[in-house]
N, CA, C and O of each residue as an XYZ file, in Angstrom:
500
protein
N      -0.729    -10.863     -6.214
C       0.266    -10.250     -7.610
C       0.768     -9.220     -7.744
O       0.066     -8.209     -7.768
N       2.283     -9.145     -7.888
C       2.933     -8.045     -7.640
C       3.670     -7.302     -8.971
O       4.564     -7.647     -9.743
N       2.678     -5.896     -8.808
C       2.513     -4.971     -9.797
C       4.693     -4.709    -10.297
O       5.529     -5.300    -10.980
N       4.642     -3.669     -9.543
C       5.773     -2.970     -8.836
C       6.848     -3.758     -7.884
O       6.565     -4.114     -6.740
N       8.263     -4.009     -8.574
C       9.318     -4.653     -7.655
C      10.616     -3.834     -7.633
O      10.849     -3.505     -8.796
N      11.385     -3.453     -6.956
C      12.311     -2.454     -6.834
C      13.826     -2.991     -5.848
O      13.677     -3.275     -4.660
N      14.796     -3.048     -6.310
C      15.410     -3.835     -5.767
C      16.242     -5.272     -6.241
O      16.089     -5.895     -7.291
N      17.031     -5.529     -5.278
C      17.295     -6.745     -5.956
C      15.908     -8.002     -5.813
O      15.011     -8.081     -4.974
N      16.217     -8.852     -6.995
C      15.093    -10.172     -7.145
C      14.409    -10.457     -5.726
O      15.051    -10.025     -4.769
N      13.016    -11.220     -5.389
C      12.410    -11.354     -4.886
C      12.680    -12.840     -5.447
O      13.035    -13.130     -6.589
N      12.393    -13.827     -4.227
C      12.357    -15.488     -4.597
C      11.728    -15.404     -5.924
O      12.502    -16.017     -6.660
N      10.643    -14.933     -6.695
C       9.883    -15.372     -7.509
C       9.954    -14.798     -9.334
O       9.168    -14.814    -10.281
N      12.111    -14.084     -8.973
C      11.991    -12.774     -9.196
C      13.075    -13.975    -10.289
O      13.300    -13.660    -11.457
N      13.606    -15.220     -9.729
C      14.775    -16.009    -10.065
C      15.047    -16.280    -10.830
O      14.214    -17.001    -11.379
N      16.320    -16.053    -11.623
C      17.074    -17.011    -12.933
C      17.797    -17.323    -12.951
O      18.644    -16.716    -12.297
N      18.354    -18.926    -13.909
C      19.269    -19.537    -13.694
C      19.461    -20.153    -15.127
O      18.714    -20.868    -15.796
N      21.012    -19.516    -15.438
C      21.300    -19.918    -16.216
C      20.543    -19.611    -17.454
O      20.312    -20.454    -18.321
N      20.202    -18.487    -17.498
C      19.684    -17.500    -18.772
C      17.871    -18.516    -18.727
O      17.026    -18.789    -19.580
N      17.933    -18.622    -18.115
C      15.662    -19.123    -18.356
C      15.427    -18.873    -17.138
O      16.186    -18.992    -16.177
N      14.302    -18.500    -17.178
C      13.260    -18.398    -15.716
C      13.230    -19.657    -14.776
O      12.837    -20.806    -14.977
N      13.639    -19.202    -13.964
C      13.151    -20.517    -12.703
C      11.602    -20.273    -12.696
O      10.726    -21.041    -13.094
N      11.494    -19.248    -12.249
C       9.657    -19.536    -12.099
C       9.503    -18.774    -13.264
O      10.490    -18.053    -13.404
N       8.378    -18.577    -14.487
C       7.514    -17.804    -15.183
C       6.887    -17.045    -14.849
O       6.554    -16.921    -13.670
N       6.529    -16.298    -15.774
C       5.270    -14.968    -15.551
C       3.817    -15.649    -15.371
O       2.790    -15.205    -14.857
N       4.084    -16.814    -15.945
C       2.216    -18.181    -16.012
C       1.946    -18.674    -14.356
O       0.877    -19.155    -13.980
N       3.361    -18.406    -13.298
C       2.805    -19.369    -12.495
C       2.899    -17.889    -11.119
O       3.582    -16.867    -11.069
N       1.770    -18.522    -10.126
C       1.888    -17.530     -8.971
C       2.872    -18.420     -8.081
O       3.377    -19.540     -8.007
N       2.794    -16.922     -7.330
C       3.435    -16.480     -6.204
C       2.549    -16.570     -4.883
O       1.333    -16.486     -5.054
N       3.060    -16.744     -3.485
C       1.772    -15.808     -2.912
C       1.925    -15.887     -1.474
O       2.153    -16.961     -0.917
N       1.808    -14.774     -0.843
C       1.809    -14.766      0.845
C       0.433    -14.919      1.153
O      -0.558    -14.622      0.486
N       0.548    -15.486      2.391
C      -0.896    -15.471      3.081
C      -0.560    -15.881      4.259
O       0.094    -16.802      4.750
N      -1.536    -14.418      4.815
C      -1.513    -14.049      6.542
C      -2.762    -14.307      7.155
O      -3.788    -13.635      7.054
N      -2.639    -14.995      7.582
C      -4.202    -15.439      8.840
C      -4.315    -14.889      9.591
O      -3.892    -15.394     10.631
N      -4.948    -13.455      9.717
C      -5.203    -12.977     11.403
C      -5.609    -13.529     13.029
O      -5.277    -13.215     14.172
N      -6.254    -14.238     12.578
C      -6.596    -14.700     13.504
C      -5.442    -16.571     14.293
O      -5.548    -16.988     15.447
N      -4.615    -17.152     13.275
C      -3.953    -17.875     13.777
C      -2.392    -17.624     13.967
O      -1.501    -18.374     14.364
N      -2.378    -15.665     13.340
C      -1.063    -15.569     13.213
C      -0.116    -16.490     12.157
O       1.064    -16.182     11.997
N      -0.518    -17.267     11.680
C      -0.003    -18.402     10.293
C       0.484    -17.028      9.344
O       0.126    -15.851      9.301
N       1.257    -17.663      8.791
C       2.409    -16.850      7.182
C       2.398    -18.060      6.588
O       2.781    -19.035      7.234
N       1.923    -18.208      5.158
C       2.684    -19.136      4.101
C       3.043    -18.158      3.093
O       2.644    -17.017      2.858
N       4.214    -19.191      2.376
C       4.497    -17.806      1.155
C       4.918    -19.122      0.072
O       5.789    -19.969     -0.124
N       3.820    -18.692     -0.373
C       4.238    -19.927     -2.195
C       4.553    -19.644     -3.102
O       4.154    -18.606     -3.629
N       5.605    -20.653     -3.791
C       5.627    -20.187     -5.090
C       5.756    -21.319     -6.405
O       6.621    -22.169     -6.618
N       4.364    -20.906     -7.282
C       4.842    -22.418     -8.234
C       6.072    -22.641     -8.810
O       7.026    -21.864     -8.849
N       6.006    -23.482     -9.146
C       7.619    -23.806    -10.720
C       6.859    -24.129    -11.954
O       7.035    -23.627    -13.065
N       5.920    -25.106    -11.587
C       5.527    -25.229    -13.329
C       3.656    -25.233    -13.228
O       2.895    -26.098    -13.661
N       3.526    -24.746    -12.953
C       2.035    -24.258    -12.298
C       1.681    -24.419    -11.365
O       2.629    -24.171    -10.621
N       0.375    -24.869    -10.462
C      -0.205    -24.706     -9.515
C      -0.261    -26.562     -8.639
O      -0.808    -26.989     -7.622
N       0.903    -27.391    -10.065
C       0.512    -28.754     -8.929
C       1.978    -28.618     -8.462
O       2.243    -29.665     -7.870
N       2.996    -27.837     -8.464
C       4.051    -27.810     -8.420
C       4.489    -26.805     -7.619
O       4.340    -25.736     -8.210
N       4.926    -26.677     -6.622
C       5.404    -25.677     -5.566
C       6.194    -25.502     -4.735
O       5.956    -26.585     -4.201
N       7.249    -24.933     -3.880
C       7.690    -24.439     -3.075
C       7.137    -23.854     -2.297
O       6.686    -22.768     -2.661
N       6.905    -24.302     -0.836
C       6.174    -23.476     -0.429
C       6.978    -23.316      1.571
O       7.739    -24.205      1.954
N       6.745    -22.537      2.188
C       7.243    -22.411      4.006
C       6.417    -21.415      4.619
O       5.990    -20.320      4.254
N       6.267    -22.449      6.161
C       5.689    -22.078      6.477
C       5.815    -21.755      7.727
O       6.657    -22.279      8.456
N       4.603    -20.434      8.290
C       5.633    -20.350      9.961
C       3.962    -19.517     10.606
O       2.761    -19.437     10.348
N       4.887    -19.108     11.461
C       4.369    -17.687     12.266
C       4.588    -16.106     11.708
O       5.488    -15.938     10.885
N       3.974    -15.219     12.037
C       4.679    -13.597     11.641
C       3.631    -12.852     13.376
O       2.658    -13.260     14.010
N       4.796    -11.339     13.526
C       3.875    -11.003     14.708
C       4.368     -9.744     14.508
O       5.426     -9.700     13.880
N       3.803     -8.506     14.938
C       4.626     -7.076     14.804
C       5.680     -6.770     15.750
O       5.733     -7.208     16.899
N       6.311     -6.184     15.336
C       7.617     -6.058     16.370
C       7.461     -5.285     17.563
O       8.174     -5.313     18.567
N       5.504     -3.949     17.130
C       5.964     -3.366     18.730
C       4.000     -3.046     18.362
O       3.459     -3.389     17.311
N       3.258     -2.312     19.568
C       2.467     -2.392     19.141
C       1.331     -0.812     18.426
O       0.156     -0.456     18.348
N       2.770     -0.339     18.052
C       2.519      1.443     17.949
C       1.845      1.240     16.579
O       2.197      0.530     15.637
N       0.470      2.292     16.765
C       0.506      3.019     15.916
C       1.074      3.440     14.011
O       0.674      3.477     12.847
N       1.945      3.611     14.665
C       2.940      4.211     13.651
C       3.006      2.485     12.001
O       3.219      1.276     11.908
N       2.567      3.950     10.972
C       2.805      2.677      9.344
C       4.120      3.471      8.764
O       4.449      4.646      8.931
N       4.799      2.344      7.973
C       4.225      1.091      7.773
C       5.325      0.133      9.484
O       6.283      0.369     10.220
N       4.192     -1.018      9.226
C       4.762     -1.912      9.984
C       5.805     -2.459     10.048
O       6.287     -2.710      8.944
N       6.561     -2.856     11.163
C       7.930     -4.290     11.330
C       7.158     -5.406     12.000
O       6.742     -5.548     13.150
N       7.059     -6.690     10.125
C       6.983     -7.645     10.984
C       7.396     -8.447     11.305
O       7.707     -9.062     10.286
N       7.841     -9.300     12.599
C       9.038    -10.603     12.503
C       8.416    -11.740     11.778
O       7.263    -12.039     12.088
N       8.777    -12.135     11.234
C       8.394    -13.608     10.491
C       9.282    -15.063     11.296
O      10.459    -15.252     11.601
N       8.087    -15.844     11.413
C       9.562    -16.747     12.143
C       8.912    -18.146     11.051
O       7.712    -18.412     11.113
N       9.804    -18.908     10.145
C       9.663    -19.025      9.130
C      10.264    -21.100     10.011
O      11.437    -21.379     10.259
N       9.041    -22.101     10.255
C       9.454    -23.186     10.868
C       9.353    -24.630      9.204
O       8.763    -25.652      9.553
N       9.723    -24.646      8.094
C       9.407    -25.649      7.566
C       8.632    -25.156      5.954
O       7.739    -24.398      5.574
N       9.751    -26.258      5.281
C       9.163    -25.588      3.854
C       8.618    -26.954      3.464
O       8.770    -27.848      4.296
N       7.951    -27.272      2.219
C       8.036    -28.493      1.453
C       8.058    -27.845     -0.182
O       7.794    -26.677     -0.464
N       8.563    -29.260     -1.455
C       8.198    -28.924     -2.148
C       7.002    -30.015     -2.273
O       6.553    -30.848     -1.486
N       6.718    -29.686     -3.460
C       6.030    -29.911     -4.204
C       5.923    -30.432     -5.489
O       5.871    -29.432     -6.204
N       5.846    -31.630     -6.347
C       6.531    -31.374     -7.792
C       6.854    -32.895     -7.941
O       7.514    -33.608     -7.185
N       6.087    -33.276     -9.357
C       6.415    -34.562     -9.683
C       6.313    -36.063     -9.006
O       6.900    -37.142     -8.929
N       4.786    -35.129     -8.438
C       4.763    -36.675     -7.863
C       4.906    -36.705     -6.276
O       4.224    -37.429     -5.550
N       5.756    -35.937     -5.896
C       6.217    -35.939     -4.693
C       6.300    -35.157     -3.999
O       6.622    -34.034     -4.388
N       6.062    -35.402     -2.765
C       6.262    -33.839     -1.822
C       7.044    -34.054     -0.633
O       6.575    -34.801      0.226
N       7.666    -33.754     -0.533
C       9.324    -33.767      0.370
C       9.089    -32.322      1.181
O       8.519    -31.407      0.585
N       9.447    -32.183      2.257
C       9.896    -31.319      3.303
C      11.435    -31.375      3.195
O      12.262    -32.251      2.944
N      11.467    -29.621      3.593
C      12.247    -29.034      2.855
C      13.330    -28.052      4.287
O      13.611    -26.857      4.378
N      13.714    -29.388      5.295
C      13.596    -28.353      6.718
C      15.259    -27.488      6.399
O      16.062    -27.441      7.331
N      15.411    -27.221      5.819
C      16.663    -26.369      5.649
C      15.817    -24.762      5.902
O      16.354    -23.996      6.702
N      14.414    -24.272      5.151
C      13.734    -23.746      5.286
C      13.826    -23.194      6.364
O      12.889    -23.015      7.143
N      14.587    -22.973      6.472
C      13.712    -22.189      9.015
C      14.345    -20.608      8.483
O      14.833    -20.084      7.482
N      13.951    -20.274      9.934
C      14.393    -18.963     10.233
C      13.842    -17.881     10.784
O      12.786    -18.275     11.279
N      13.951    -16.865     10.956
C      13.017    -15.442     11.902
C      14.001    -14.127     10.643
O      15.095    -13.645     10.348
N      12.965    -14.143     10.427
C      12.916    -12.232      9.508
C      12.650    -11.773      9.604
O      11.710    -12.063     10.344
N      12.652     -9.974      9.228
C      12.001     -9.100      9.577
C      11.815     -8.070      8.240
O      12.797     -7.814      7.544
N      10.678     -7.582      7.979
C      10.277     -7.358      7.161
C       8.906     -5.977      7.186
O       7.874     -6.309      7.769
N       8.929     -5.114      6.820
C       7.802     -3.611      6.526
C       7.110     -4.175      5.375
O       7.476     -4.727      4.338
N       5.370     -3.680      6.182
C       4.076     -3.395      5.102
C       3.328     -2.647      5.632
O       2.930     -2.607      6.797
N       3.077     -1.908      4.610
C       2.069     -0.627      5.109
C       0.611     -1.268      3.363
O       0.803     -1.230      2.148
N      -0.403     -1.654      4.024
C      -1.956     -1.659      3.700
C      -2.662     -0.037      3.199
O      -3.128      0.933      3.798
N      -2.448     -0.375      1.930
C      -3.108      0.597      1.716
C      -5.087      0.842      2.299
O      -5.981      1.373      2.958
N      -4.620     -0.008      1.416
C      -6.841     -1.500      1.308
C      -6.586     -2.327      1.644
O      -5.494     -2.588      2.148
N      -7.620     -3.151      1.471
C      -8.519     -3.765      1.753
C      -6.984     -5.100      0.361
O      -6.668     -6.288      0.418
N      -6.648     -4.173     -0.401
C      -6.926     -5.355     -1.414
C      -5.451     -4.714     -2.216
O      -4.904     -5.358     -3.111
N      -5.022     -3.610     -1.826
C      -2.982     -3.103     -2.197
C      -2.144     -2.803     -1.153
O      -2.545     -2.009     -0.303
N      -0.724     -3.441     -1.035
C       0.072     -3.407      0.054
C       1.439     -3.036     -0.531
O       1.845     -3.096     -1.692
N       2.158     -2.549      0.840
C       3.530     -2.295     -0.039
C       4.629     -3.299      0.659
O       4.669     -3.349      1.888
N       4.910     -3.551      0.408
C       5.788     -4.653      1.102
C       7.424     -3.916      0.815
O       7.671     -3.138     -0.107
N       8.510     -4.441      1.962
C       9.785     -4.224      2.130
C      10.466     -4.730      2.859
O      10.491     -4.692      4.089
N      11.337     -5.470      1.831
C      12.402     -6.732      3.150
C      13.513     -6.634      2.276
O      13.344     -6.587      1.058
N      14.939     -6.588      2.940
C      16.201     -6.088      2.664
C      16.166     -5.649      1.868
O      16.511     -6.260      0.857
N      15.845     -4.654      1.805
C      16.060     -2.941      1.174
C      14.969     -3.554     -0.606
O      15.232     -2.898     -1.614
N      14.397     -4.178     -0.685
C      13.794     -4.075     -1.971
C      12.064     -4.709     -1.730
O      11.600     -5.726     -1.214
N      11.509     -3.566     -2.371
C      10.142     -2.980     -2.215
C       9.219     -3.441     -3.312
O       9.493     -3.055     -4.448
N       7.849     -4.442     -3.088
C       7.022     -4.322     -3.941
C       5.543     -4.364     -3.762
O       4.732     -4.832     -2.963
N       5.551     -3.697     -4.815
C       3.743     -3.419     -4.508
C       2.286     -4.834     -4.641
O       2.094     -5.563     -5.614
N       1.799     -4.823     -3.837
C       1.306     -6.409     -3.795
C      -0.261     -6.414     -4.294
O      -0.883     -5.878     -3.376
N      -1.019     -6.719     -5.161
C      -2.488     -6.211     -5.181
C      -3.042     -7.692     -5.162
O      -2.843     -8.530     -6.041
N      -3.654     -7.836     -4.193
C      -4.889     -9.695     -3.926
C      -5.645     -9.889     -5.227
O      -6.231     -9.111     -5.980
N      -5.411    -11.303     -5.230
C      -5.823    -11.709     -6.692
C      -7.183    -11.439     -7.322
O      -7.629    -11.217     -8.447
N      -7.796    -11.603     -5.638
C      -9.475    -11.532     -6.538
C      -9.938    -10.213     -6.488
O     -11.101     -9.969     -6.810
N      -8.746     -8.842     -5.920
C      -9.051     -7.585     -7.031
C      -8.961     -6.816     -7.902
O      -9.162     -5.613     -8.067
N      -8.439     -8.121     -8.789
C      -8.129     -8.207    -10.334
C      -9.098     -7.670    -11.237
O      -8.901     -7.714    -12.451
């Protein structure tokens, strides 16, 4: 759960035509698996049964112990699940960088494209 954001909106803050594309009742999440180095980004559109997801991998840019760490994300594919459809989104792909600083097991600070977010694990709320 994002508790603070500064800078241009992230995907989960996008508005269109004056109404929210993603409202405050929908979840946006990132799942990083250290064992496989896989990454999943997901944003609900209208509850947990409709969402856009991006799948890929990640790796630290260097082995330095200096924090925050710069991470390279390699997004390989995306999909839209909504209205009974499960559609691949092949245009969701590419490589990007972000910085992350873990404060503890449940709190992190995330920076991407000069935007900042303080993120808390859902199970820590």
